[in-house]
SEBAVO-720900 format. One line per 2 residues: number of its first residue (from 1); their letters; for each residue x negated, y, z of N, C-alpha, C. Coordinates in Angstrom, 1 decimal, m for minus. Each point is the difference from the previous one (the first is absolute). Layout:
! residues N
NUM = a = X:Y:Z:X:Y:Z:X:Y:Z  ... $
This chain:
! residues 225
1 = ma = 15.6:m2.0:0.8:0.9:0.7:1.0:m0.1:1.5:m0.3  0.9:0.6:m0.6:m0.1:1.3:m0.5:0.6:1.0:1.0 $
3 = nr = 1.0:0.8:m0.4:0.4:1.1:0.8:1.0:m0.4:1.1  0.2:m1.3:0.1:0.8:m0.4:1.2:m0.8:0.3:1.3 $
5 = it = m1.3:0.1:m0.1:m0.8:0.4:1.1:m0.1:1.5:0.1  m0.4:0.6:m1.1:m0.3:1.5:0.1:1.3:0.8:0.1 $
7 = dp = 1.1:m0.4:m0.5:1.2:0.9:0.0:0.5:0.2:1.5  0.2:m1.1:0.8:0.5:0.3:1.4:m1.0:0.9:0.8 $
9 = ig = m1.3:m0.2:m0.2:m0.9:0.8:0.7:0.1:1.4:m0.5  0.1:0.2:m1.3:0.2:1.4:m0.5:1.2:0.7:0.5 $
11 = rl = 1.1:m0.8:0.1:1.3:0.6:0.6:m0.2:0.4:1.4  m0.8:m0.8:0.8:m0.2:0.3:1.4:m1.0:1.2:0.2 $
13 = mg = m1.0:0.0:m0.8:m1.1:0.9:0.3:0.0:1.2:m0.9  0.7:0.0:m1.1:0.0:1.1:m0.9:m1.4:0.2:m0.6 $
15 = lr = m0.5:1.2:m0.2:m1.3:0.2:m0.6:m1.0:0.3:1.0  0.2:m0.2:1.3:m1.0:0.4:1.0:m1.1:m1.0:0.2 $
17 = yk = 0.2:m1.2:m0.5:m1.0:m1.0:0.3:m0.3:m0.7:m1.4  m1.3:m0.3:m0.2:m0.3:m0.8:m1.2:0.2:m1.4:0.2 $
19 = sh = 0.3:m0.8:m1.1:0.2:m1.4:0.1:m1.4:m0.7:0.2  0.1:m1.1:0.7:m1.1:m0.9:0.2:m0.5:m0.5:m1.3 $
21 = pw = m1.3:0.2:m0.4:m0.4:m0.4:m1.4:0.1:m1.5:m0.3  0.0:m0.8:1.1:0.1:m1.5:m0.3:1.5:m0.4:m0.1 $
23 = hg = 0.8:0.5:1.0:1.3:m0.5:0.1:1.1:0.9:m0.7  m0.3:1.3:0.0:1.0:1.0:m0.5:m0.1:0.5:m1.4 $
25 = vd = m1.0:m0.5:m0.7:m0.2:0.4:m1.4:0.5:m1.1:m0.9  0.8:0.3:m1.0:0.5:m1.0:m1.0:m1.1:m0.3:m1.0 $
27 = vg = m0.3:m1.3:m0.1:m1.0:m0.5:m1.0:0.4:0.3:m1.4  1.3:0.2:m0.3:0.5:0.2:m1.3:0.9:m1.1:m0.5 $
29 = kn = 1.0:0.4:m0.8:1.0:m1.0:m0.4:m0.6:m0.9:m1.1  m1.1:0.4:m0.7:m0.6:m0.7:m1.1:m1.2:m0.8:0.5 $
31 = ap = m0.2:m0.1:1.3:m1.2:m0.8:0.5:0.3:m1.5:m0.3  m1.1:m0.8:m0.4:m1.4:0.4:0.1:m0.6:0.6:m1.2 $
33 = df = 0.8:0.3:m1.1:m0.6:0.5:m1.2:m0.4:1.5:0.2  0.7:0.8:0.7:m0.3:1.3:0.3:0.1:0.2:1.5 $
35 = lt = m0.9:0.7:0.7:m0.1:0.0:1.4:m0.1:1.5:0.5  0.6:0.3:1.1:m0.4:1.1:0.8:m1.0:m0.5:1.1 $
37 = cf = m1.1:0.7:0.1:m1.1:m0.5:0.9:m0.3:1.2:0.9  m0.5:m0.4:1.2:m0.5:1.0:1.0:m1.5:0.0:0.0 $
39 = ie = m0.6:1.1:m0.3:m1.5:0.1:m0.1:m0.6:0.5:1.3  m0.9:m0.8:0.6:m0.7:0.3:1.2:m1.3:0.7:m0.2 $
41 = mv = m0.7:m0.4:m1.1:m1.4:0.4:m0.2:m0.2:0.4:m1.5  m0.9:0.9:m0.2:m0.4:0.4:m1.4:m1.5:m0.2:m0.1 $
43 = at = m0.5:0.1:m1.2:m1.4:m0.3:m0.3:m1.0:0.9:0.8  0.4:1.2:0.3:m0.9:0.9:0.7:m0.1:m0.2:1.5 $
45 = dt = 0.8:m0.8:0.5:0.1:m0.2:1.5:m1.3:m0.7:0.5  m0.5:0.6:1.1:m1.2:m0.6:0.6:0.3:m0.7:1.3 $
47 = vk = 1.3:m0.1:0.3:0.4:m0.8:1.1:1.2:m0.9:m0.5  0.3:m1.1:0.7:1.1:m0.9:m0.4:1.2:0.4:0.8 $
49 = ye = 1.0:0.4:m0.8:1.3:0.4:0.6:1.0:m1.2:m0.1  0.9:m0.1:0.9:1.1:m1.0:m0.1:1.2:0.5:0.8 $
51 = vd = 1.1:m0.5:m0.4:1.2:0.4:0.7:0.1:m0.7:1.3  0.4:0.7:1.1:0.3:m0.6:1.3:1.4:m0.6:m0.1 $
53 = ks = 0.0:m1.3:0.2:1.3:m0.7:m0.3:1.1:0.3:0.9  m0.3:0.5:1.2:1.0:0.4:1.0:0.6:1.3:m0.4 $
55 = sg = m0.8:1.0:m0.2:0.5:1.4:m0.2:0.2:0.4:m1.5  m0.7:m0.7:m0.9:0.0:0.4:m1.4:m0.9:1.1:m0.4 $
57 = yl = m0.8:0.6:1.0:m0.9:1.0:m0.3:m1.3:m0.6:m0.5  m0.7:0.8:m0.8:m1.3:m0.4:m0.5:m1.1:0.2:1.1 $
59 = ki = m0.9:m1.0:0.2:m1.0:0.1:1.0:m1.3:m0.4:m0.6  m1.1:0.4:0.7:m1.4:m0.4:m0.4:m0.2:m1.4:0.6 $
61 = dr = m0.3:m1.0:m0.9:m0.3:m1.3:0.4:m1.5:m0.1:0.4  m0.9:0.5:m0.9:m1.4:0.0:0.3:m0.7:0.9:m1.1 $
63 = pq = m1.2:0.6:0.4:m0.8:0.7:m1.0:m0.6:m1.0:m0.9  m0.3:0.4:m1.2:m0.7:m0.8:m1.0:m1.5:0.1:0.3 $
65 = ky = m0.7:m1.1:0.4:m1.4:0.1:0.4:m0.9:0.3:m1.1  0.3:m0.5:m1.2:m0.9:0.1:m1.2:0.8:0.8:m1.0 $
67 = sn = m0.7:0.2:m1.2:0.5:0.9:m1.0:1.0:m0.7:m1.0  0.3:m1.3:0.2:0.9:m0.6:m0.9:1.4:0.6:0.1 $
69 = vl = 0.6:0.3:m1.2:1.3:0.7:0.0:0.9:m0.9:m0.8  1.3:0.1:0.2:1.0:m0.7:m0.7:0.4:0.8:m1.3 $
71 = pa = m0.2:m0.6:m1.1:0.2:0.7:m1.3:1.5:0.0:m0.4  0.8:0.3:0.9:1.5:0.0:m0.3:0.7:0.5:1.2 $
73 = my = 1.3:0.4:m0.1:0.8:0.2:1.1:0.4:m1.3:0.7  0.1:0.0:1.3:0.2:m1.2:0.7:1.1:0.2:1.1 $
75 = gf = 0.9:m1.0:0.0:1.0:0.1:1.0:0.8:m1.4:0.0  1.3:0.1:0.1:0.8:m1.2:0.1:1.4:0.2:m0.6 $
77 = ip = 0.6:m1.1:m0.2:1.4:0.0:m0.7:1.0:m0.1:1.2  0.9:1.0:0.1:0.9:0.0:1.1:1.0:m1.2:m0.1 $
79 = qt = 0.5:m0.4:1.2:0.9:m1.1:0.1:m0.5:m1.3:m0.6  m1.3:m0.2:0.3:m0.6:m1.3:m0.4:m0.8:m0.5:1.3 $
81 = lc = m0.2:m1.3:0.0:m0.7:m0.6:1.2:m0.8:m1.2:m0.5  m1.3:m0.1:0.3:m0.7:m1.2:m0.4:0.1:m1.0:1.1 $
83 = hk = 0.9:m1.0:m0.2:0.3:m1.0:1.0:0.1:m1.3:m0.7  1.0:m0.8:0.4:0.0:m1.4:m0.4:0.0:m0.3:m1.5 $
85 = kv = 0.9:0.7:m0.8:0.1:m0.2:m1.4:m1.3:0.4:m0.7  m0.6:1.1:0.4:m1.2:0.5:m0.6:m1.1:m1.0:0.3 $
87 = ad = m0.1:m0.5:1.2:m1.0:m1.0:0.4:0.2:m1.3:m0.7  1.2:m0.4:m0.2:0.3:m1.3:m0.7:m0.6:0.1:m1.5 $
89 = la = 0.2:1.2:m0.6:m0.5:0.1:m1.4:m1.6:0.0:0.0  m0.6:0.6:1.0:m1.4:0.0:0.2:m0.5:m1.5:0.1 $
91 = me = 0.7:m0.7:0.8:m0.5:m1.4:0.2:0.2:m0.8:m1.2  1.1:0.2:m0.8:0.3:m0.7:m1.2:m1.1:0.3:m1.0 $
93 = kt = m0.4:1.3:m0.2:m1.0:0.4:m1.0:m1.4:m0.4:0.4  m0.3:0.0:1.3:m1.4:m0.3:0.4:m0.2:m1.5:0.3 $
95 = gr = 1.1:m0.7:0.2:m0.1:m1.4:0.4:m0.4:m0.2:1.4  0.1:1.0:0.8:m0.4:m0.1:1.4:1.2:m0.1:0.9 $
97 = sg = m0.3:m0.3:1.3:1.1:m0.1:1.0:m0.3:1.0:1.1  1.0:0.2:0.8:m0.2:0.8:1.2:m0.1:1.5:m0.2 $
99 = iv = 0.2:0.5:m1.2:0.0:1.5:m0.3:1.3:0.6:0.5  m0.1:1.1:0.7:1.2:0.7:0.5:0.0:1.4:m0.6 $
101 = gd = 1.1:0.7:0.1:0.1:1.4:m0.5:m0.7:0.9:1.1  m0.4:1.2:m0.4:m0.7:0.9:0.9:1.0:0.8:0.8 $
103 = yd = 1.3:m0.1:m0.3:1.1:0.6:0.7:0.0:1.5:m0.2  m0.6:0.5:m1.1:0.0:1.4:m0.3:0.9:0.2:m1.3 $
105 = pl = 0.4:1.2:m0.3:0.6:0.3:m1.3:m1.1:m0.3:m1.1  0.5:m0.3:m1.2:m0.8:m0.4:m1.2:m0.8:1.2:m0.4 $
107 = di = m1.4:m0.1:m0.1:m0.9:1.0:m0.4:0.1:0.2:m1.5  m0.3:1.3:m0.4:0.0:0.3:m1.4:m1.1:1.1:m0.3 $
109 = cv = m0.7:m0.2:m1.1:m0.9:1.0:m0.6:0.6:0.5:m1.2  0.0:1.4:m0.1:0.7:0.6:m1.2:m1.1:0.8:m0.7 $
111 = lt = m0.2:m0.4:m1.3:m1.0:0.6:m0.8:0.5:1.3:m0.7  m0.8:1.0:0.0:0.4:1.3:m0.7:m1.3:0.7:m0.4 $
113 = ek = 0.1:0.8:m1.0:m1.1:0.9:m0.4:m0.1:1.3:0.8  1.1:0.3:0.7:0.1:1.3:0.7:m0.7:m0.1:1.3 $
115 = si = m0.5:1.1:0.5:m0.6:0.1:1.3:1.1:0.4:1.0  0.5:m0.9:0.8:1.1:0.2:1.0:m0.7:0.4:1.2 $
117 = sh = 0.4:1.1:0.6:m0.8:0.6:1.1:0.2:m0.6:1.4  1.2:m0.7:0.2:0.2:m0.6:1.3:1.1:m1.1:m0.1 $
119 = gn = 0.0:m0.8:1.0:1.0:m1.0:0.1:1.3:0.5:0.7  0.7:m1.0:0.6:1.3:0.3:0.7:1.0:0.6:m1.1 $
121 = il = 0.0:m0.7:m1.1:0.9:0.4:m1.1:0.7:m1.3:m0.6  1.1:0.3:m0.7:0.6:m1.1:m0.8:m0.3:0.1:m1.5 $
123 = vd = m0.3:m1.1:m0.6:m0.2:0.1:m1.5:0.8:m1.2:m0.7  0.3:0.2:m1.2:0.6:m1.0:m0.9:m1.1:m0.7:m0.7 $
125 = ai = 0.0:m1.4:0.1:m1.1:m0.8:m0.6:0.6:m1.2:m0.7  m0.8:m0.5:m0.9:0.3:m1.2:m0.8:m1.1:m1.1:0.3 $
127 = pi = 0.4:m1.1:0.6:m1.0:m1.1:0.3:m0.5:m0.6:m1.3  m1.3:m0.2:0.0:m0.7:m0.7:m1.2:m0.7:m1.2:0.4 $
129 = gg = m0.2:m0.3:1.2:m0.7:m1.2:0.5:m0.3:0.1:1.5  m1.0:m0.8:0.4:m0.4:0.0:1.4:m1.1:m0.9:0.3 $
131 = fr = m0.5:0.1:1.3:m1.0:m0.8:0.5:0.6:m0.9:1.1  m0.3:m1.3:0.0:0.4:m0.9:1.1:m1.2:0.0:1.0 $
133 = li = 0.1:0.9:1.0:m1.0:0.2:1.0:0.4:m0.8:1.3  m0.9:m0.9:0.4:0.2:m0.7:1.3:m1.0:0.5:1.0 $
135 = dq = 0.6:0.5:1.1:m0.8:0.7:1.1:0.2:m0.9:1.2  m1.0:m0.7:0.4:0.0:m0.9:1.2:1.3:m0.9:0.0 $
137 = nq = 0.2:m0.6:m1.2:1.1:m0.9:m0.2:1.4:0.6:m0.1  0.0:1.3:m0.2:1.3:0.8:m0.1:0.1:0.5:m1.4 $
139 = ad = 1.2:m0.2:m0.6:0.3:0.5:m1.4:0.1:1.6:0.1  m0.9:0.6:m0.7:0.0:1.5:0.1:m0.1:0.5:m1.5 $
141 = dk = 1.0:m0.3:m0.8:0.0:0.3:m1.4:m0.1:1.5:m0.2  m0.7:0.4:m1.1:m0.1:1.4:m0.4:0.6:0.1:m1.4 $
143 = ii = 1.1:0.6:m0.1:0.6:0.3:m1.3:m0.7:1.1:m0.7  m0.3:m0.1:m1.3:m0.6:1.0:m0.8:1.1:0.6:m0.9 $
145 = av = 0.2:1.3:0.0:1.0:0.7:m0.8:m0.6:1.2:m0.7  0.8:0.6:m0.8:m0.3:1.2:m0.7:1.0:1.1:0.4 $
147 = lk = m0.4:1.2:0.1:0.9:1.1:0.2:0.9:0.2:m1.2  1.3:0.1:0.2:0.9:0.2:m1.0:m0.3:1.2:m0.8 $
149 = dd = m0.1:m0.1:m1.4:m0.2:1.1:m0.9:m1.4:0.6:0.1  m1.0:m0.8:0.6:m1.3:0.5:0.1:m0.6:0.0:m1.4 $
151 = al = m0.7:1.1:m0.4:m0.5:0.1:m1.3:m1.1:m1.0:m0.4  m0.8:m0.5:0.9:m1.0:m1.0:m0.2:0.4:m1.4:0.2 $
153 = yg = 0.7:m0.3:1.1:0.3:m1.3:0.4:1.5:m0.4:m0.2  0.8:1.0:m0.2:1.5:m0.2:0.0:0.5:m1.0:m1.0 $
155 = al = m0.7:m0.2:m1.2:0.4:m0.9:m1.0:m0.3:m1.4:0.2  m0.9:m0.3:1.1:m0.4:m1.4:0.2:1.2:m0.8:0.6 $
157 = td = 0.1:m1.2:m0.5:1.0:m0.9:0.5:m0.5:m1.3:0.7  m1.3:m0.2:m0.1:m0.6:m1.2:0.6:m1.4:0.3:0.4 $
159 = ia = m0.5:m0.6:1.1:m1.3:0.2:0.5:m1.1:m0.3:m1.1  0.3:m0.9:m0.9:m1.0:m0.4:m1.0:m0.3:1.2:m0.9 $
161 = ec = 0.9:1.0:m0.1:m0.3:1.2:m0.8:m0.8:1.1:0.7  m0.2:m0.3:1.3:m0.7:1.0:0.8:m1.5:m0.1:m0.2 $
163 = pa = m0.8:1.1:0.0:m1.4:m0.1:m0.2:m0.7:m0.9:1.1  m0.8:m0.9:m0.3:m0.6:m0.9:0.9:m0.8:0.7:1.2 $
165 = pv = m0.7:1.1:m0.3:m0.7:0.6:1.1:1.0:0.5:1.1  1.2:0.4:m0.4:0.9:0.5:1.0:0.4:m1.2:0.9 $
167 = il = 0.3:m1.1:m0.5:0.3:m1.2:0.7:m1.1:m0.4:1.0  m1.2:0.0:m0.5:m1.2:m0.3:0.8:m0.2:0.9:1.2 $
169 = rl = 0.3:1.3:m0.3:m0.1:1.0:1.1:1.0:m0.3:1.1  1.2:m0.3:m0.4:1.1:m0.3:0.9:m0.4:m1.2:0.8 $
171 = kh = m0.4:m1.1:m0.6:m0.4:m1.2:0.7:m1.1:0.3:1.0  m1.0:0.7:m0.5:m1.2:0.4:0.9:0.5:0.7:1.3 $
173 = yf = 0.9:0.9:m0.2:0.5:0.8:1.2:0.7:m1.0:1.0  0.9:m0.8:m0.5:0.7:m0.9:1.0:m0.9:m1.1:0.6 $
175 = lt = m1.1:m0.3:m0.7:m0.9:m1.0:0.6:m1.0:0.6:0.9  m0.1:1.3:0.1:m1.0:0.7:0.8:0.5:1.0:1.0 $
177 = yk = 1.2:0.5:m0.1:0.4:1.2:0.7:0.1:m0.2:1.5  0.2:m1.2:0.4:0.1:m0.3:1.5:m1.4:0.1:0.7 $
179 = dl = m1.1:m0.2:m0.8:m1.3:0.1:0.6:m0.3:m0.9:1.1  0.4:m1.3:m0.2:m0.2:m1.0:1.0:m1.3:m0.7:m0.2 $
181 = pk = m0.7:m0.5:1.0:m1.2:m0.8:m0.2:0.3:m1.2:m0.9  m0.9:m0.4:m0.8:0.2:m1.0:m1.0:0.4:m1.3:0.7 $
183 = tq = m0.5:m0.2:1.3:0.3:m1.3:0.7:1.5:0.0:0.4  0.6:1.2:0.1:1.4:0.0:0.4:1.0:0.3:m1.2 $
185 = le = m0.6:0.3:m1.1:0.8:0.4:m1.2:0.8:m1.2:m0.5  1.3:0.0:0.0:0.8:m1.1:m0.5:1.0:0.6:m1.0 $
187 = ve = m0.4:0.9:m0.8:0.9:0.6:m1.0:m0.4:m0.4:m1.4  0.9:m0.5:m0.8:m0.3:m0.4:m1.4:1.2:0.3:m0.9 $
189 = it = m0.4:0.3:m1.2:1.1:0.1:m1.1:m0.1:m1.3:m0.8  1.1:m0.8:0.1:0.0:m1.3:m0.6:0.5:0.1:m1.5 $
191 = ht = 0.8:1.0:m0.3:0.6:0.1:m1.3:0.2:1.5:m0.4  m0.1:0.3:m1.2:0.5:1.2:m0.6:1.2:m0.4:m0.9 $
193 = yn = 1.2:0.5:0.3:1.1:m0.5:m0.7:0.7:1.1:m0.8  0.9:m0.4:m1.0:0.6:0.9:m1.0:1.2:0.6:0.6 $
195 = at = 0.7:0.8:m0.9:1.2:0.7:0.4:1.1:m0.9:0.4  0.2:m1.1:m0.7:1.1:m0.9:0.3:m0.2:m0.6:1.4 $
197 = ea = m1.2:m0.4:0.4:m0.2:m0.5:1.3:0.1:1.1:1.1  m0.5:1.2:m0.4:0.1:1.1:1.0:1.5:0.2:0.4 $
199 = ke = 0.9:0.0:m1.0:1.4:0.2:0.2:0.6:m1.1:0.9  m0.5:m1.2:m0.2:0.5:m1.1:0.8:m0.5:0.2:1.5 $
201 = vi = m1.2:0.5:0.2:m0.5:0.3:1.3:0.9:1.1:0.7  0.3:1.0:m0.8:0.9:1.1:0.5:1.3:m0.6:0.4 $
203 = rr = 0.6:m0.8:m0.9:1.4:m0.5:0.3:m0.1:m0.8:1.3  m1.0:m0.8:0.2:m0.1:m0.8:1.2:m0.2:0.9:1.2 $
205 = am = m0.8:1.0:m0.1:m0.2:1.0:1.1:1.3:0.7:0.3  0.8:0.3:m1.0:1.3:0.6:0.3:1.0:m1.0:0.7 $
207 = dd = m0.1:m1.2:m0.4:0.8:m1.0:0.7:m0.4:m0.2:1.4  m1.3:m0.1:0.2:m0.6:m0.1:1.4:0.5:1.1:0.9 $
209 = yr = 0.1:1.2:m0.6:0.4:1.2:0.8:1.5:m0.1:0.3  0.8:m0.4:m1.0:1.5:m0.2:0.3:0.2:m1.0:1.1 $
211 = ik = m0.7:m1.1:m0.1:0.2:m1.1:1.0:m0.4:0.5:1.4  m1.1:0.7:0.1:m0.4:0.5:1.3:0.9:1.1:0.6 $
213 = fe = 0.4:0.9:m0.9:0.7:1.2:0.5:1.5:0.0:m0.3  0.6:m1.2:m0.3:1.4:m0.1:m0.3:0.9:0.5:1.1 $
215 = dl = m0.4:m0.1:1.3:0.8:0.5:1.1:m0.1:1.5:0.0  m1.1:0.6:m0.3:m0.1:1.4:m0.1:1.0:0.6:m1.1 $
217 = dt = 0.0:m0.7:m1.1:0.9:0.4:m1.1:1.5:0.0:0.5  0.4:m1.1:0.7:1.4:m0.1:0.5:0.2:1.1:1.0 $
219 = ll = m0.9:0.2:0.9:0.2:1.0:1.1:0.2:1.4:m0.6  m0.8:0.4:m0.9:0.1:1.3:m0.5:1.2:0.2:m1.0 $
221 = td = 0.4:m1.1:m0.7:1.1:0.1:m0.8:1.3:0.2:0.8  0.0:m0.5:1.2:1.2:0.1:0.9:0.1:1.2:0.8 $
223 = ve = m1.1:0.9:m0.1:0.1:1.2:0.8:1.1:0.9:m0.5  0.8:0.5:1.0:1.1:0.9:m0.3:m0.4:1.4:0.4 $
225 = v = 0.4:1.0:m0.8:m0.3:1.4:0.3:1.2:0.8:0.1 $
């Protein structure tokens, strides 16, 4: 769902209001091969930021209690949703039943050699793989990507080409960052998958979004100015 959403809003609002990063940013005409992503957090952040889904503004979710940091930029892919189609793939790949989507946009980690000073930015990224993360029986996939034209990571085309310690650090972060007691911890990474499967997850998340928000698309397309 591309500029059919953003164009009517732009005509109504002009340049006085920024687009909602989930609904108003175009993921890109070449998705899922090349993506426009919204970055919420960078590696130097000591608190967890996330977008407020109602307003589109960045908010503090919680401080990081310990010193573990995310070794990548972290955010989500606009106009995606982890719902039925994403959950169906997770059940197919894990052989489990009862998995549902977490009803959030699809998360993405973007690797770069550069020190990016803050989030709340858009970046161009190329998916190279991902983690199938199951959080309390919810599909919460993490797409792994590289920053377009990055000097160190930009030439990677698949997660198998990525240094193993980088992947281990990413896994460790997602398995520990919530800081839950071990008796309550129900988070696991069942698979690390390649670029082909990552793109299938993205396609499904884009489809889930279109199905959920098809009425919004029609409403905004019909706006007269």
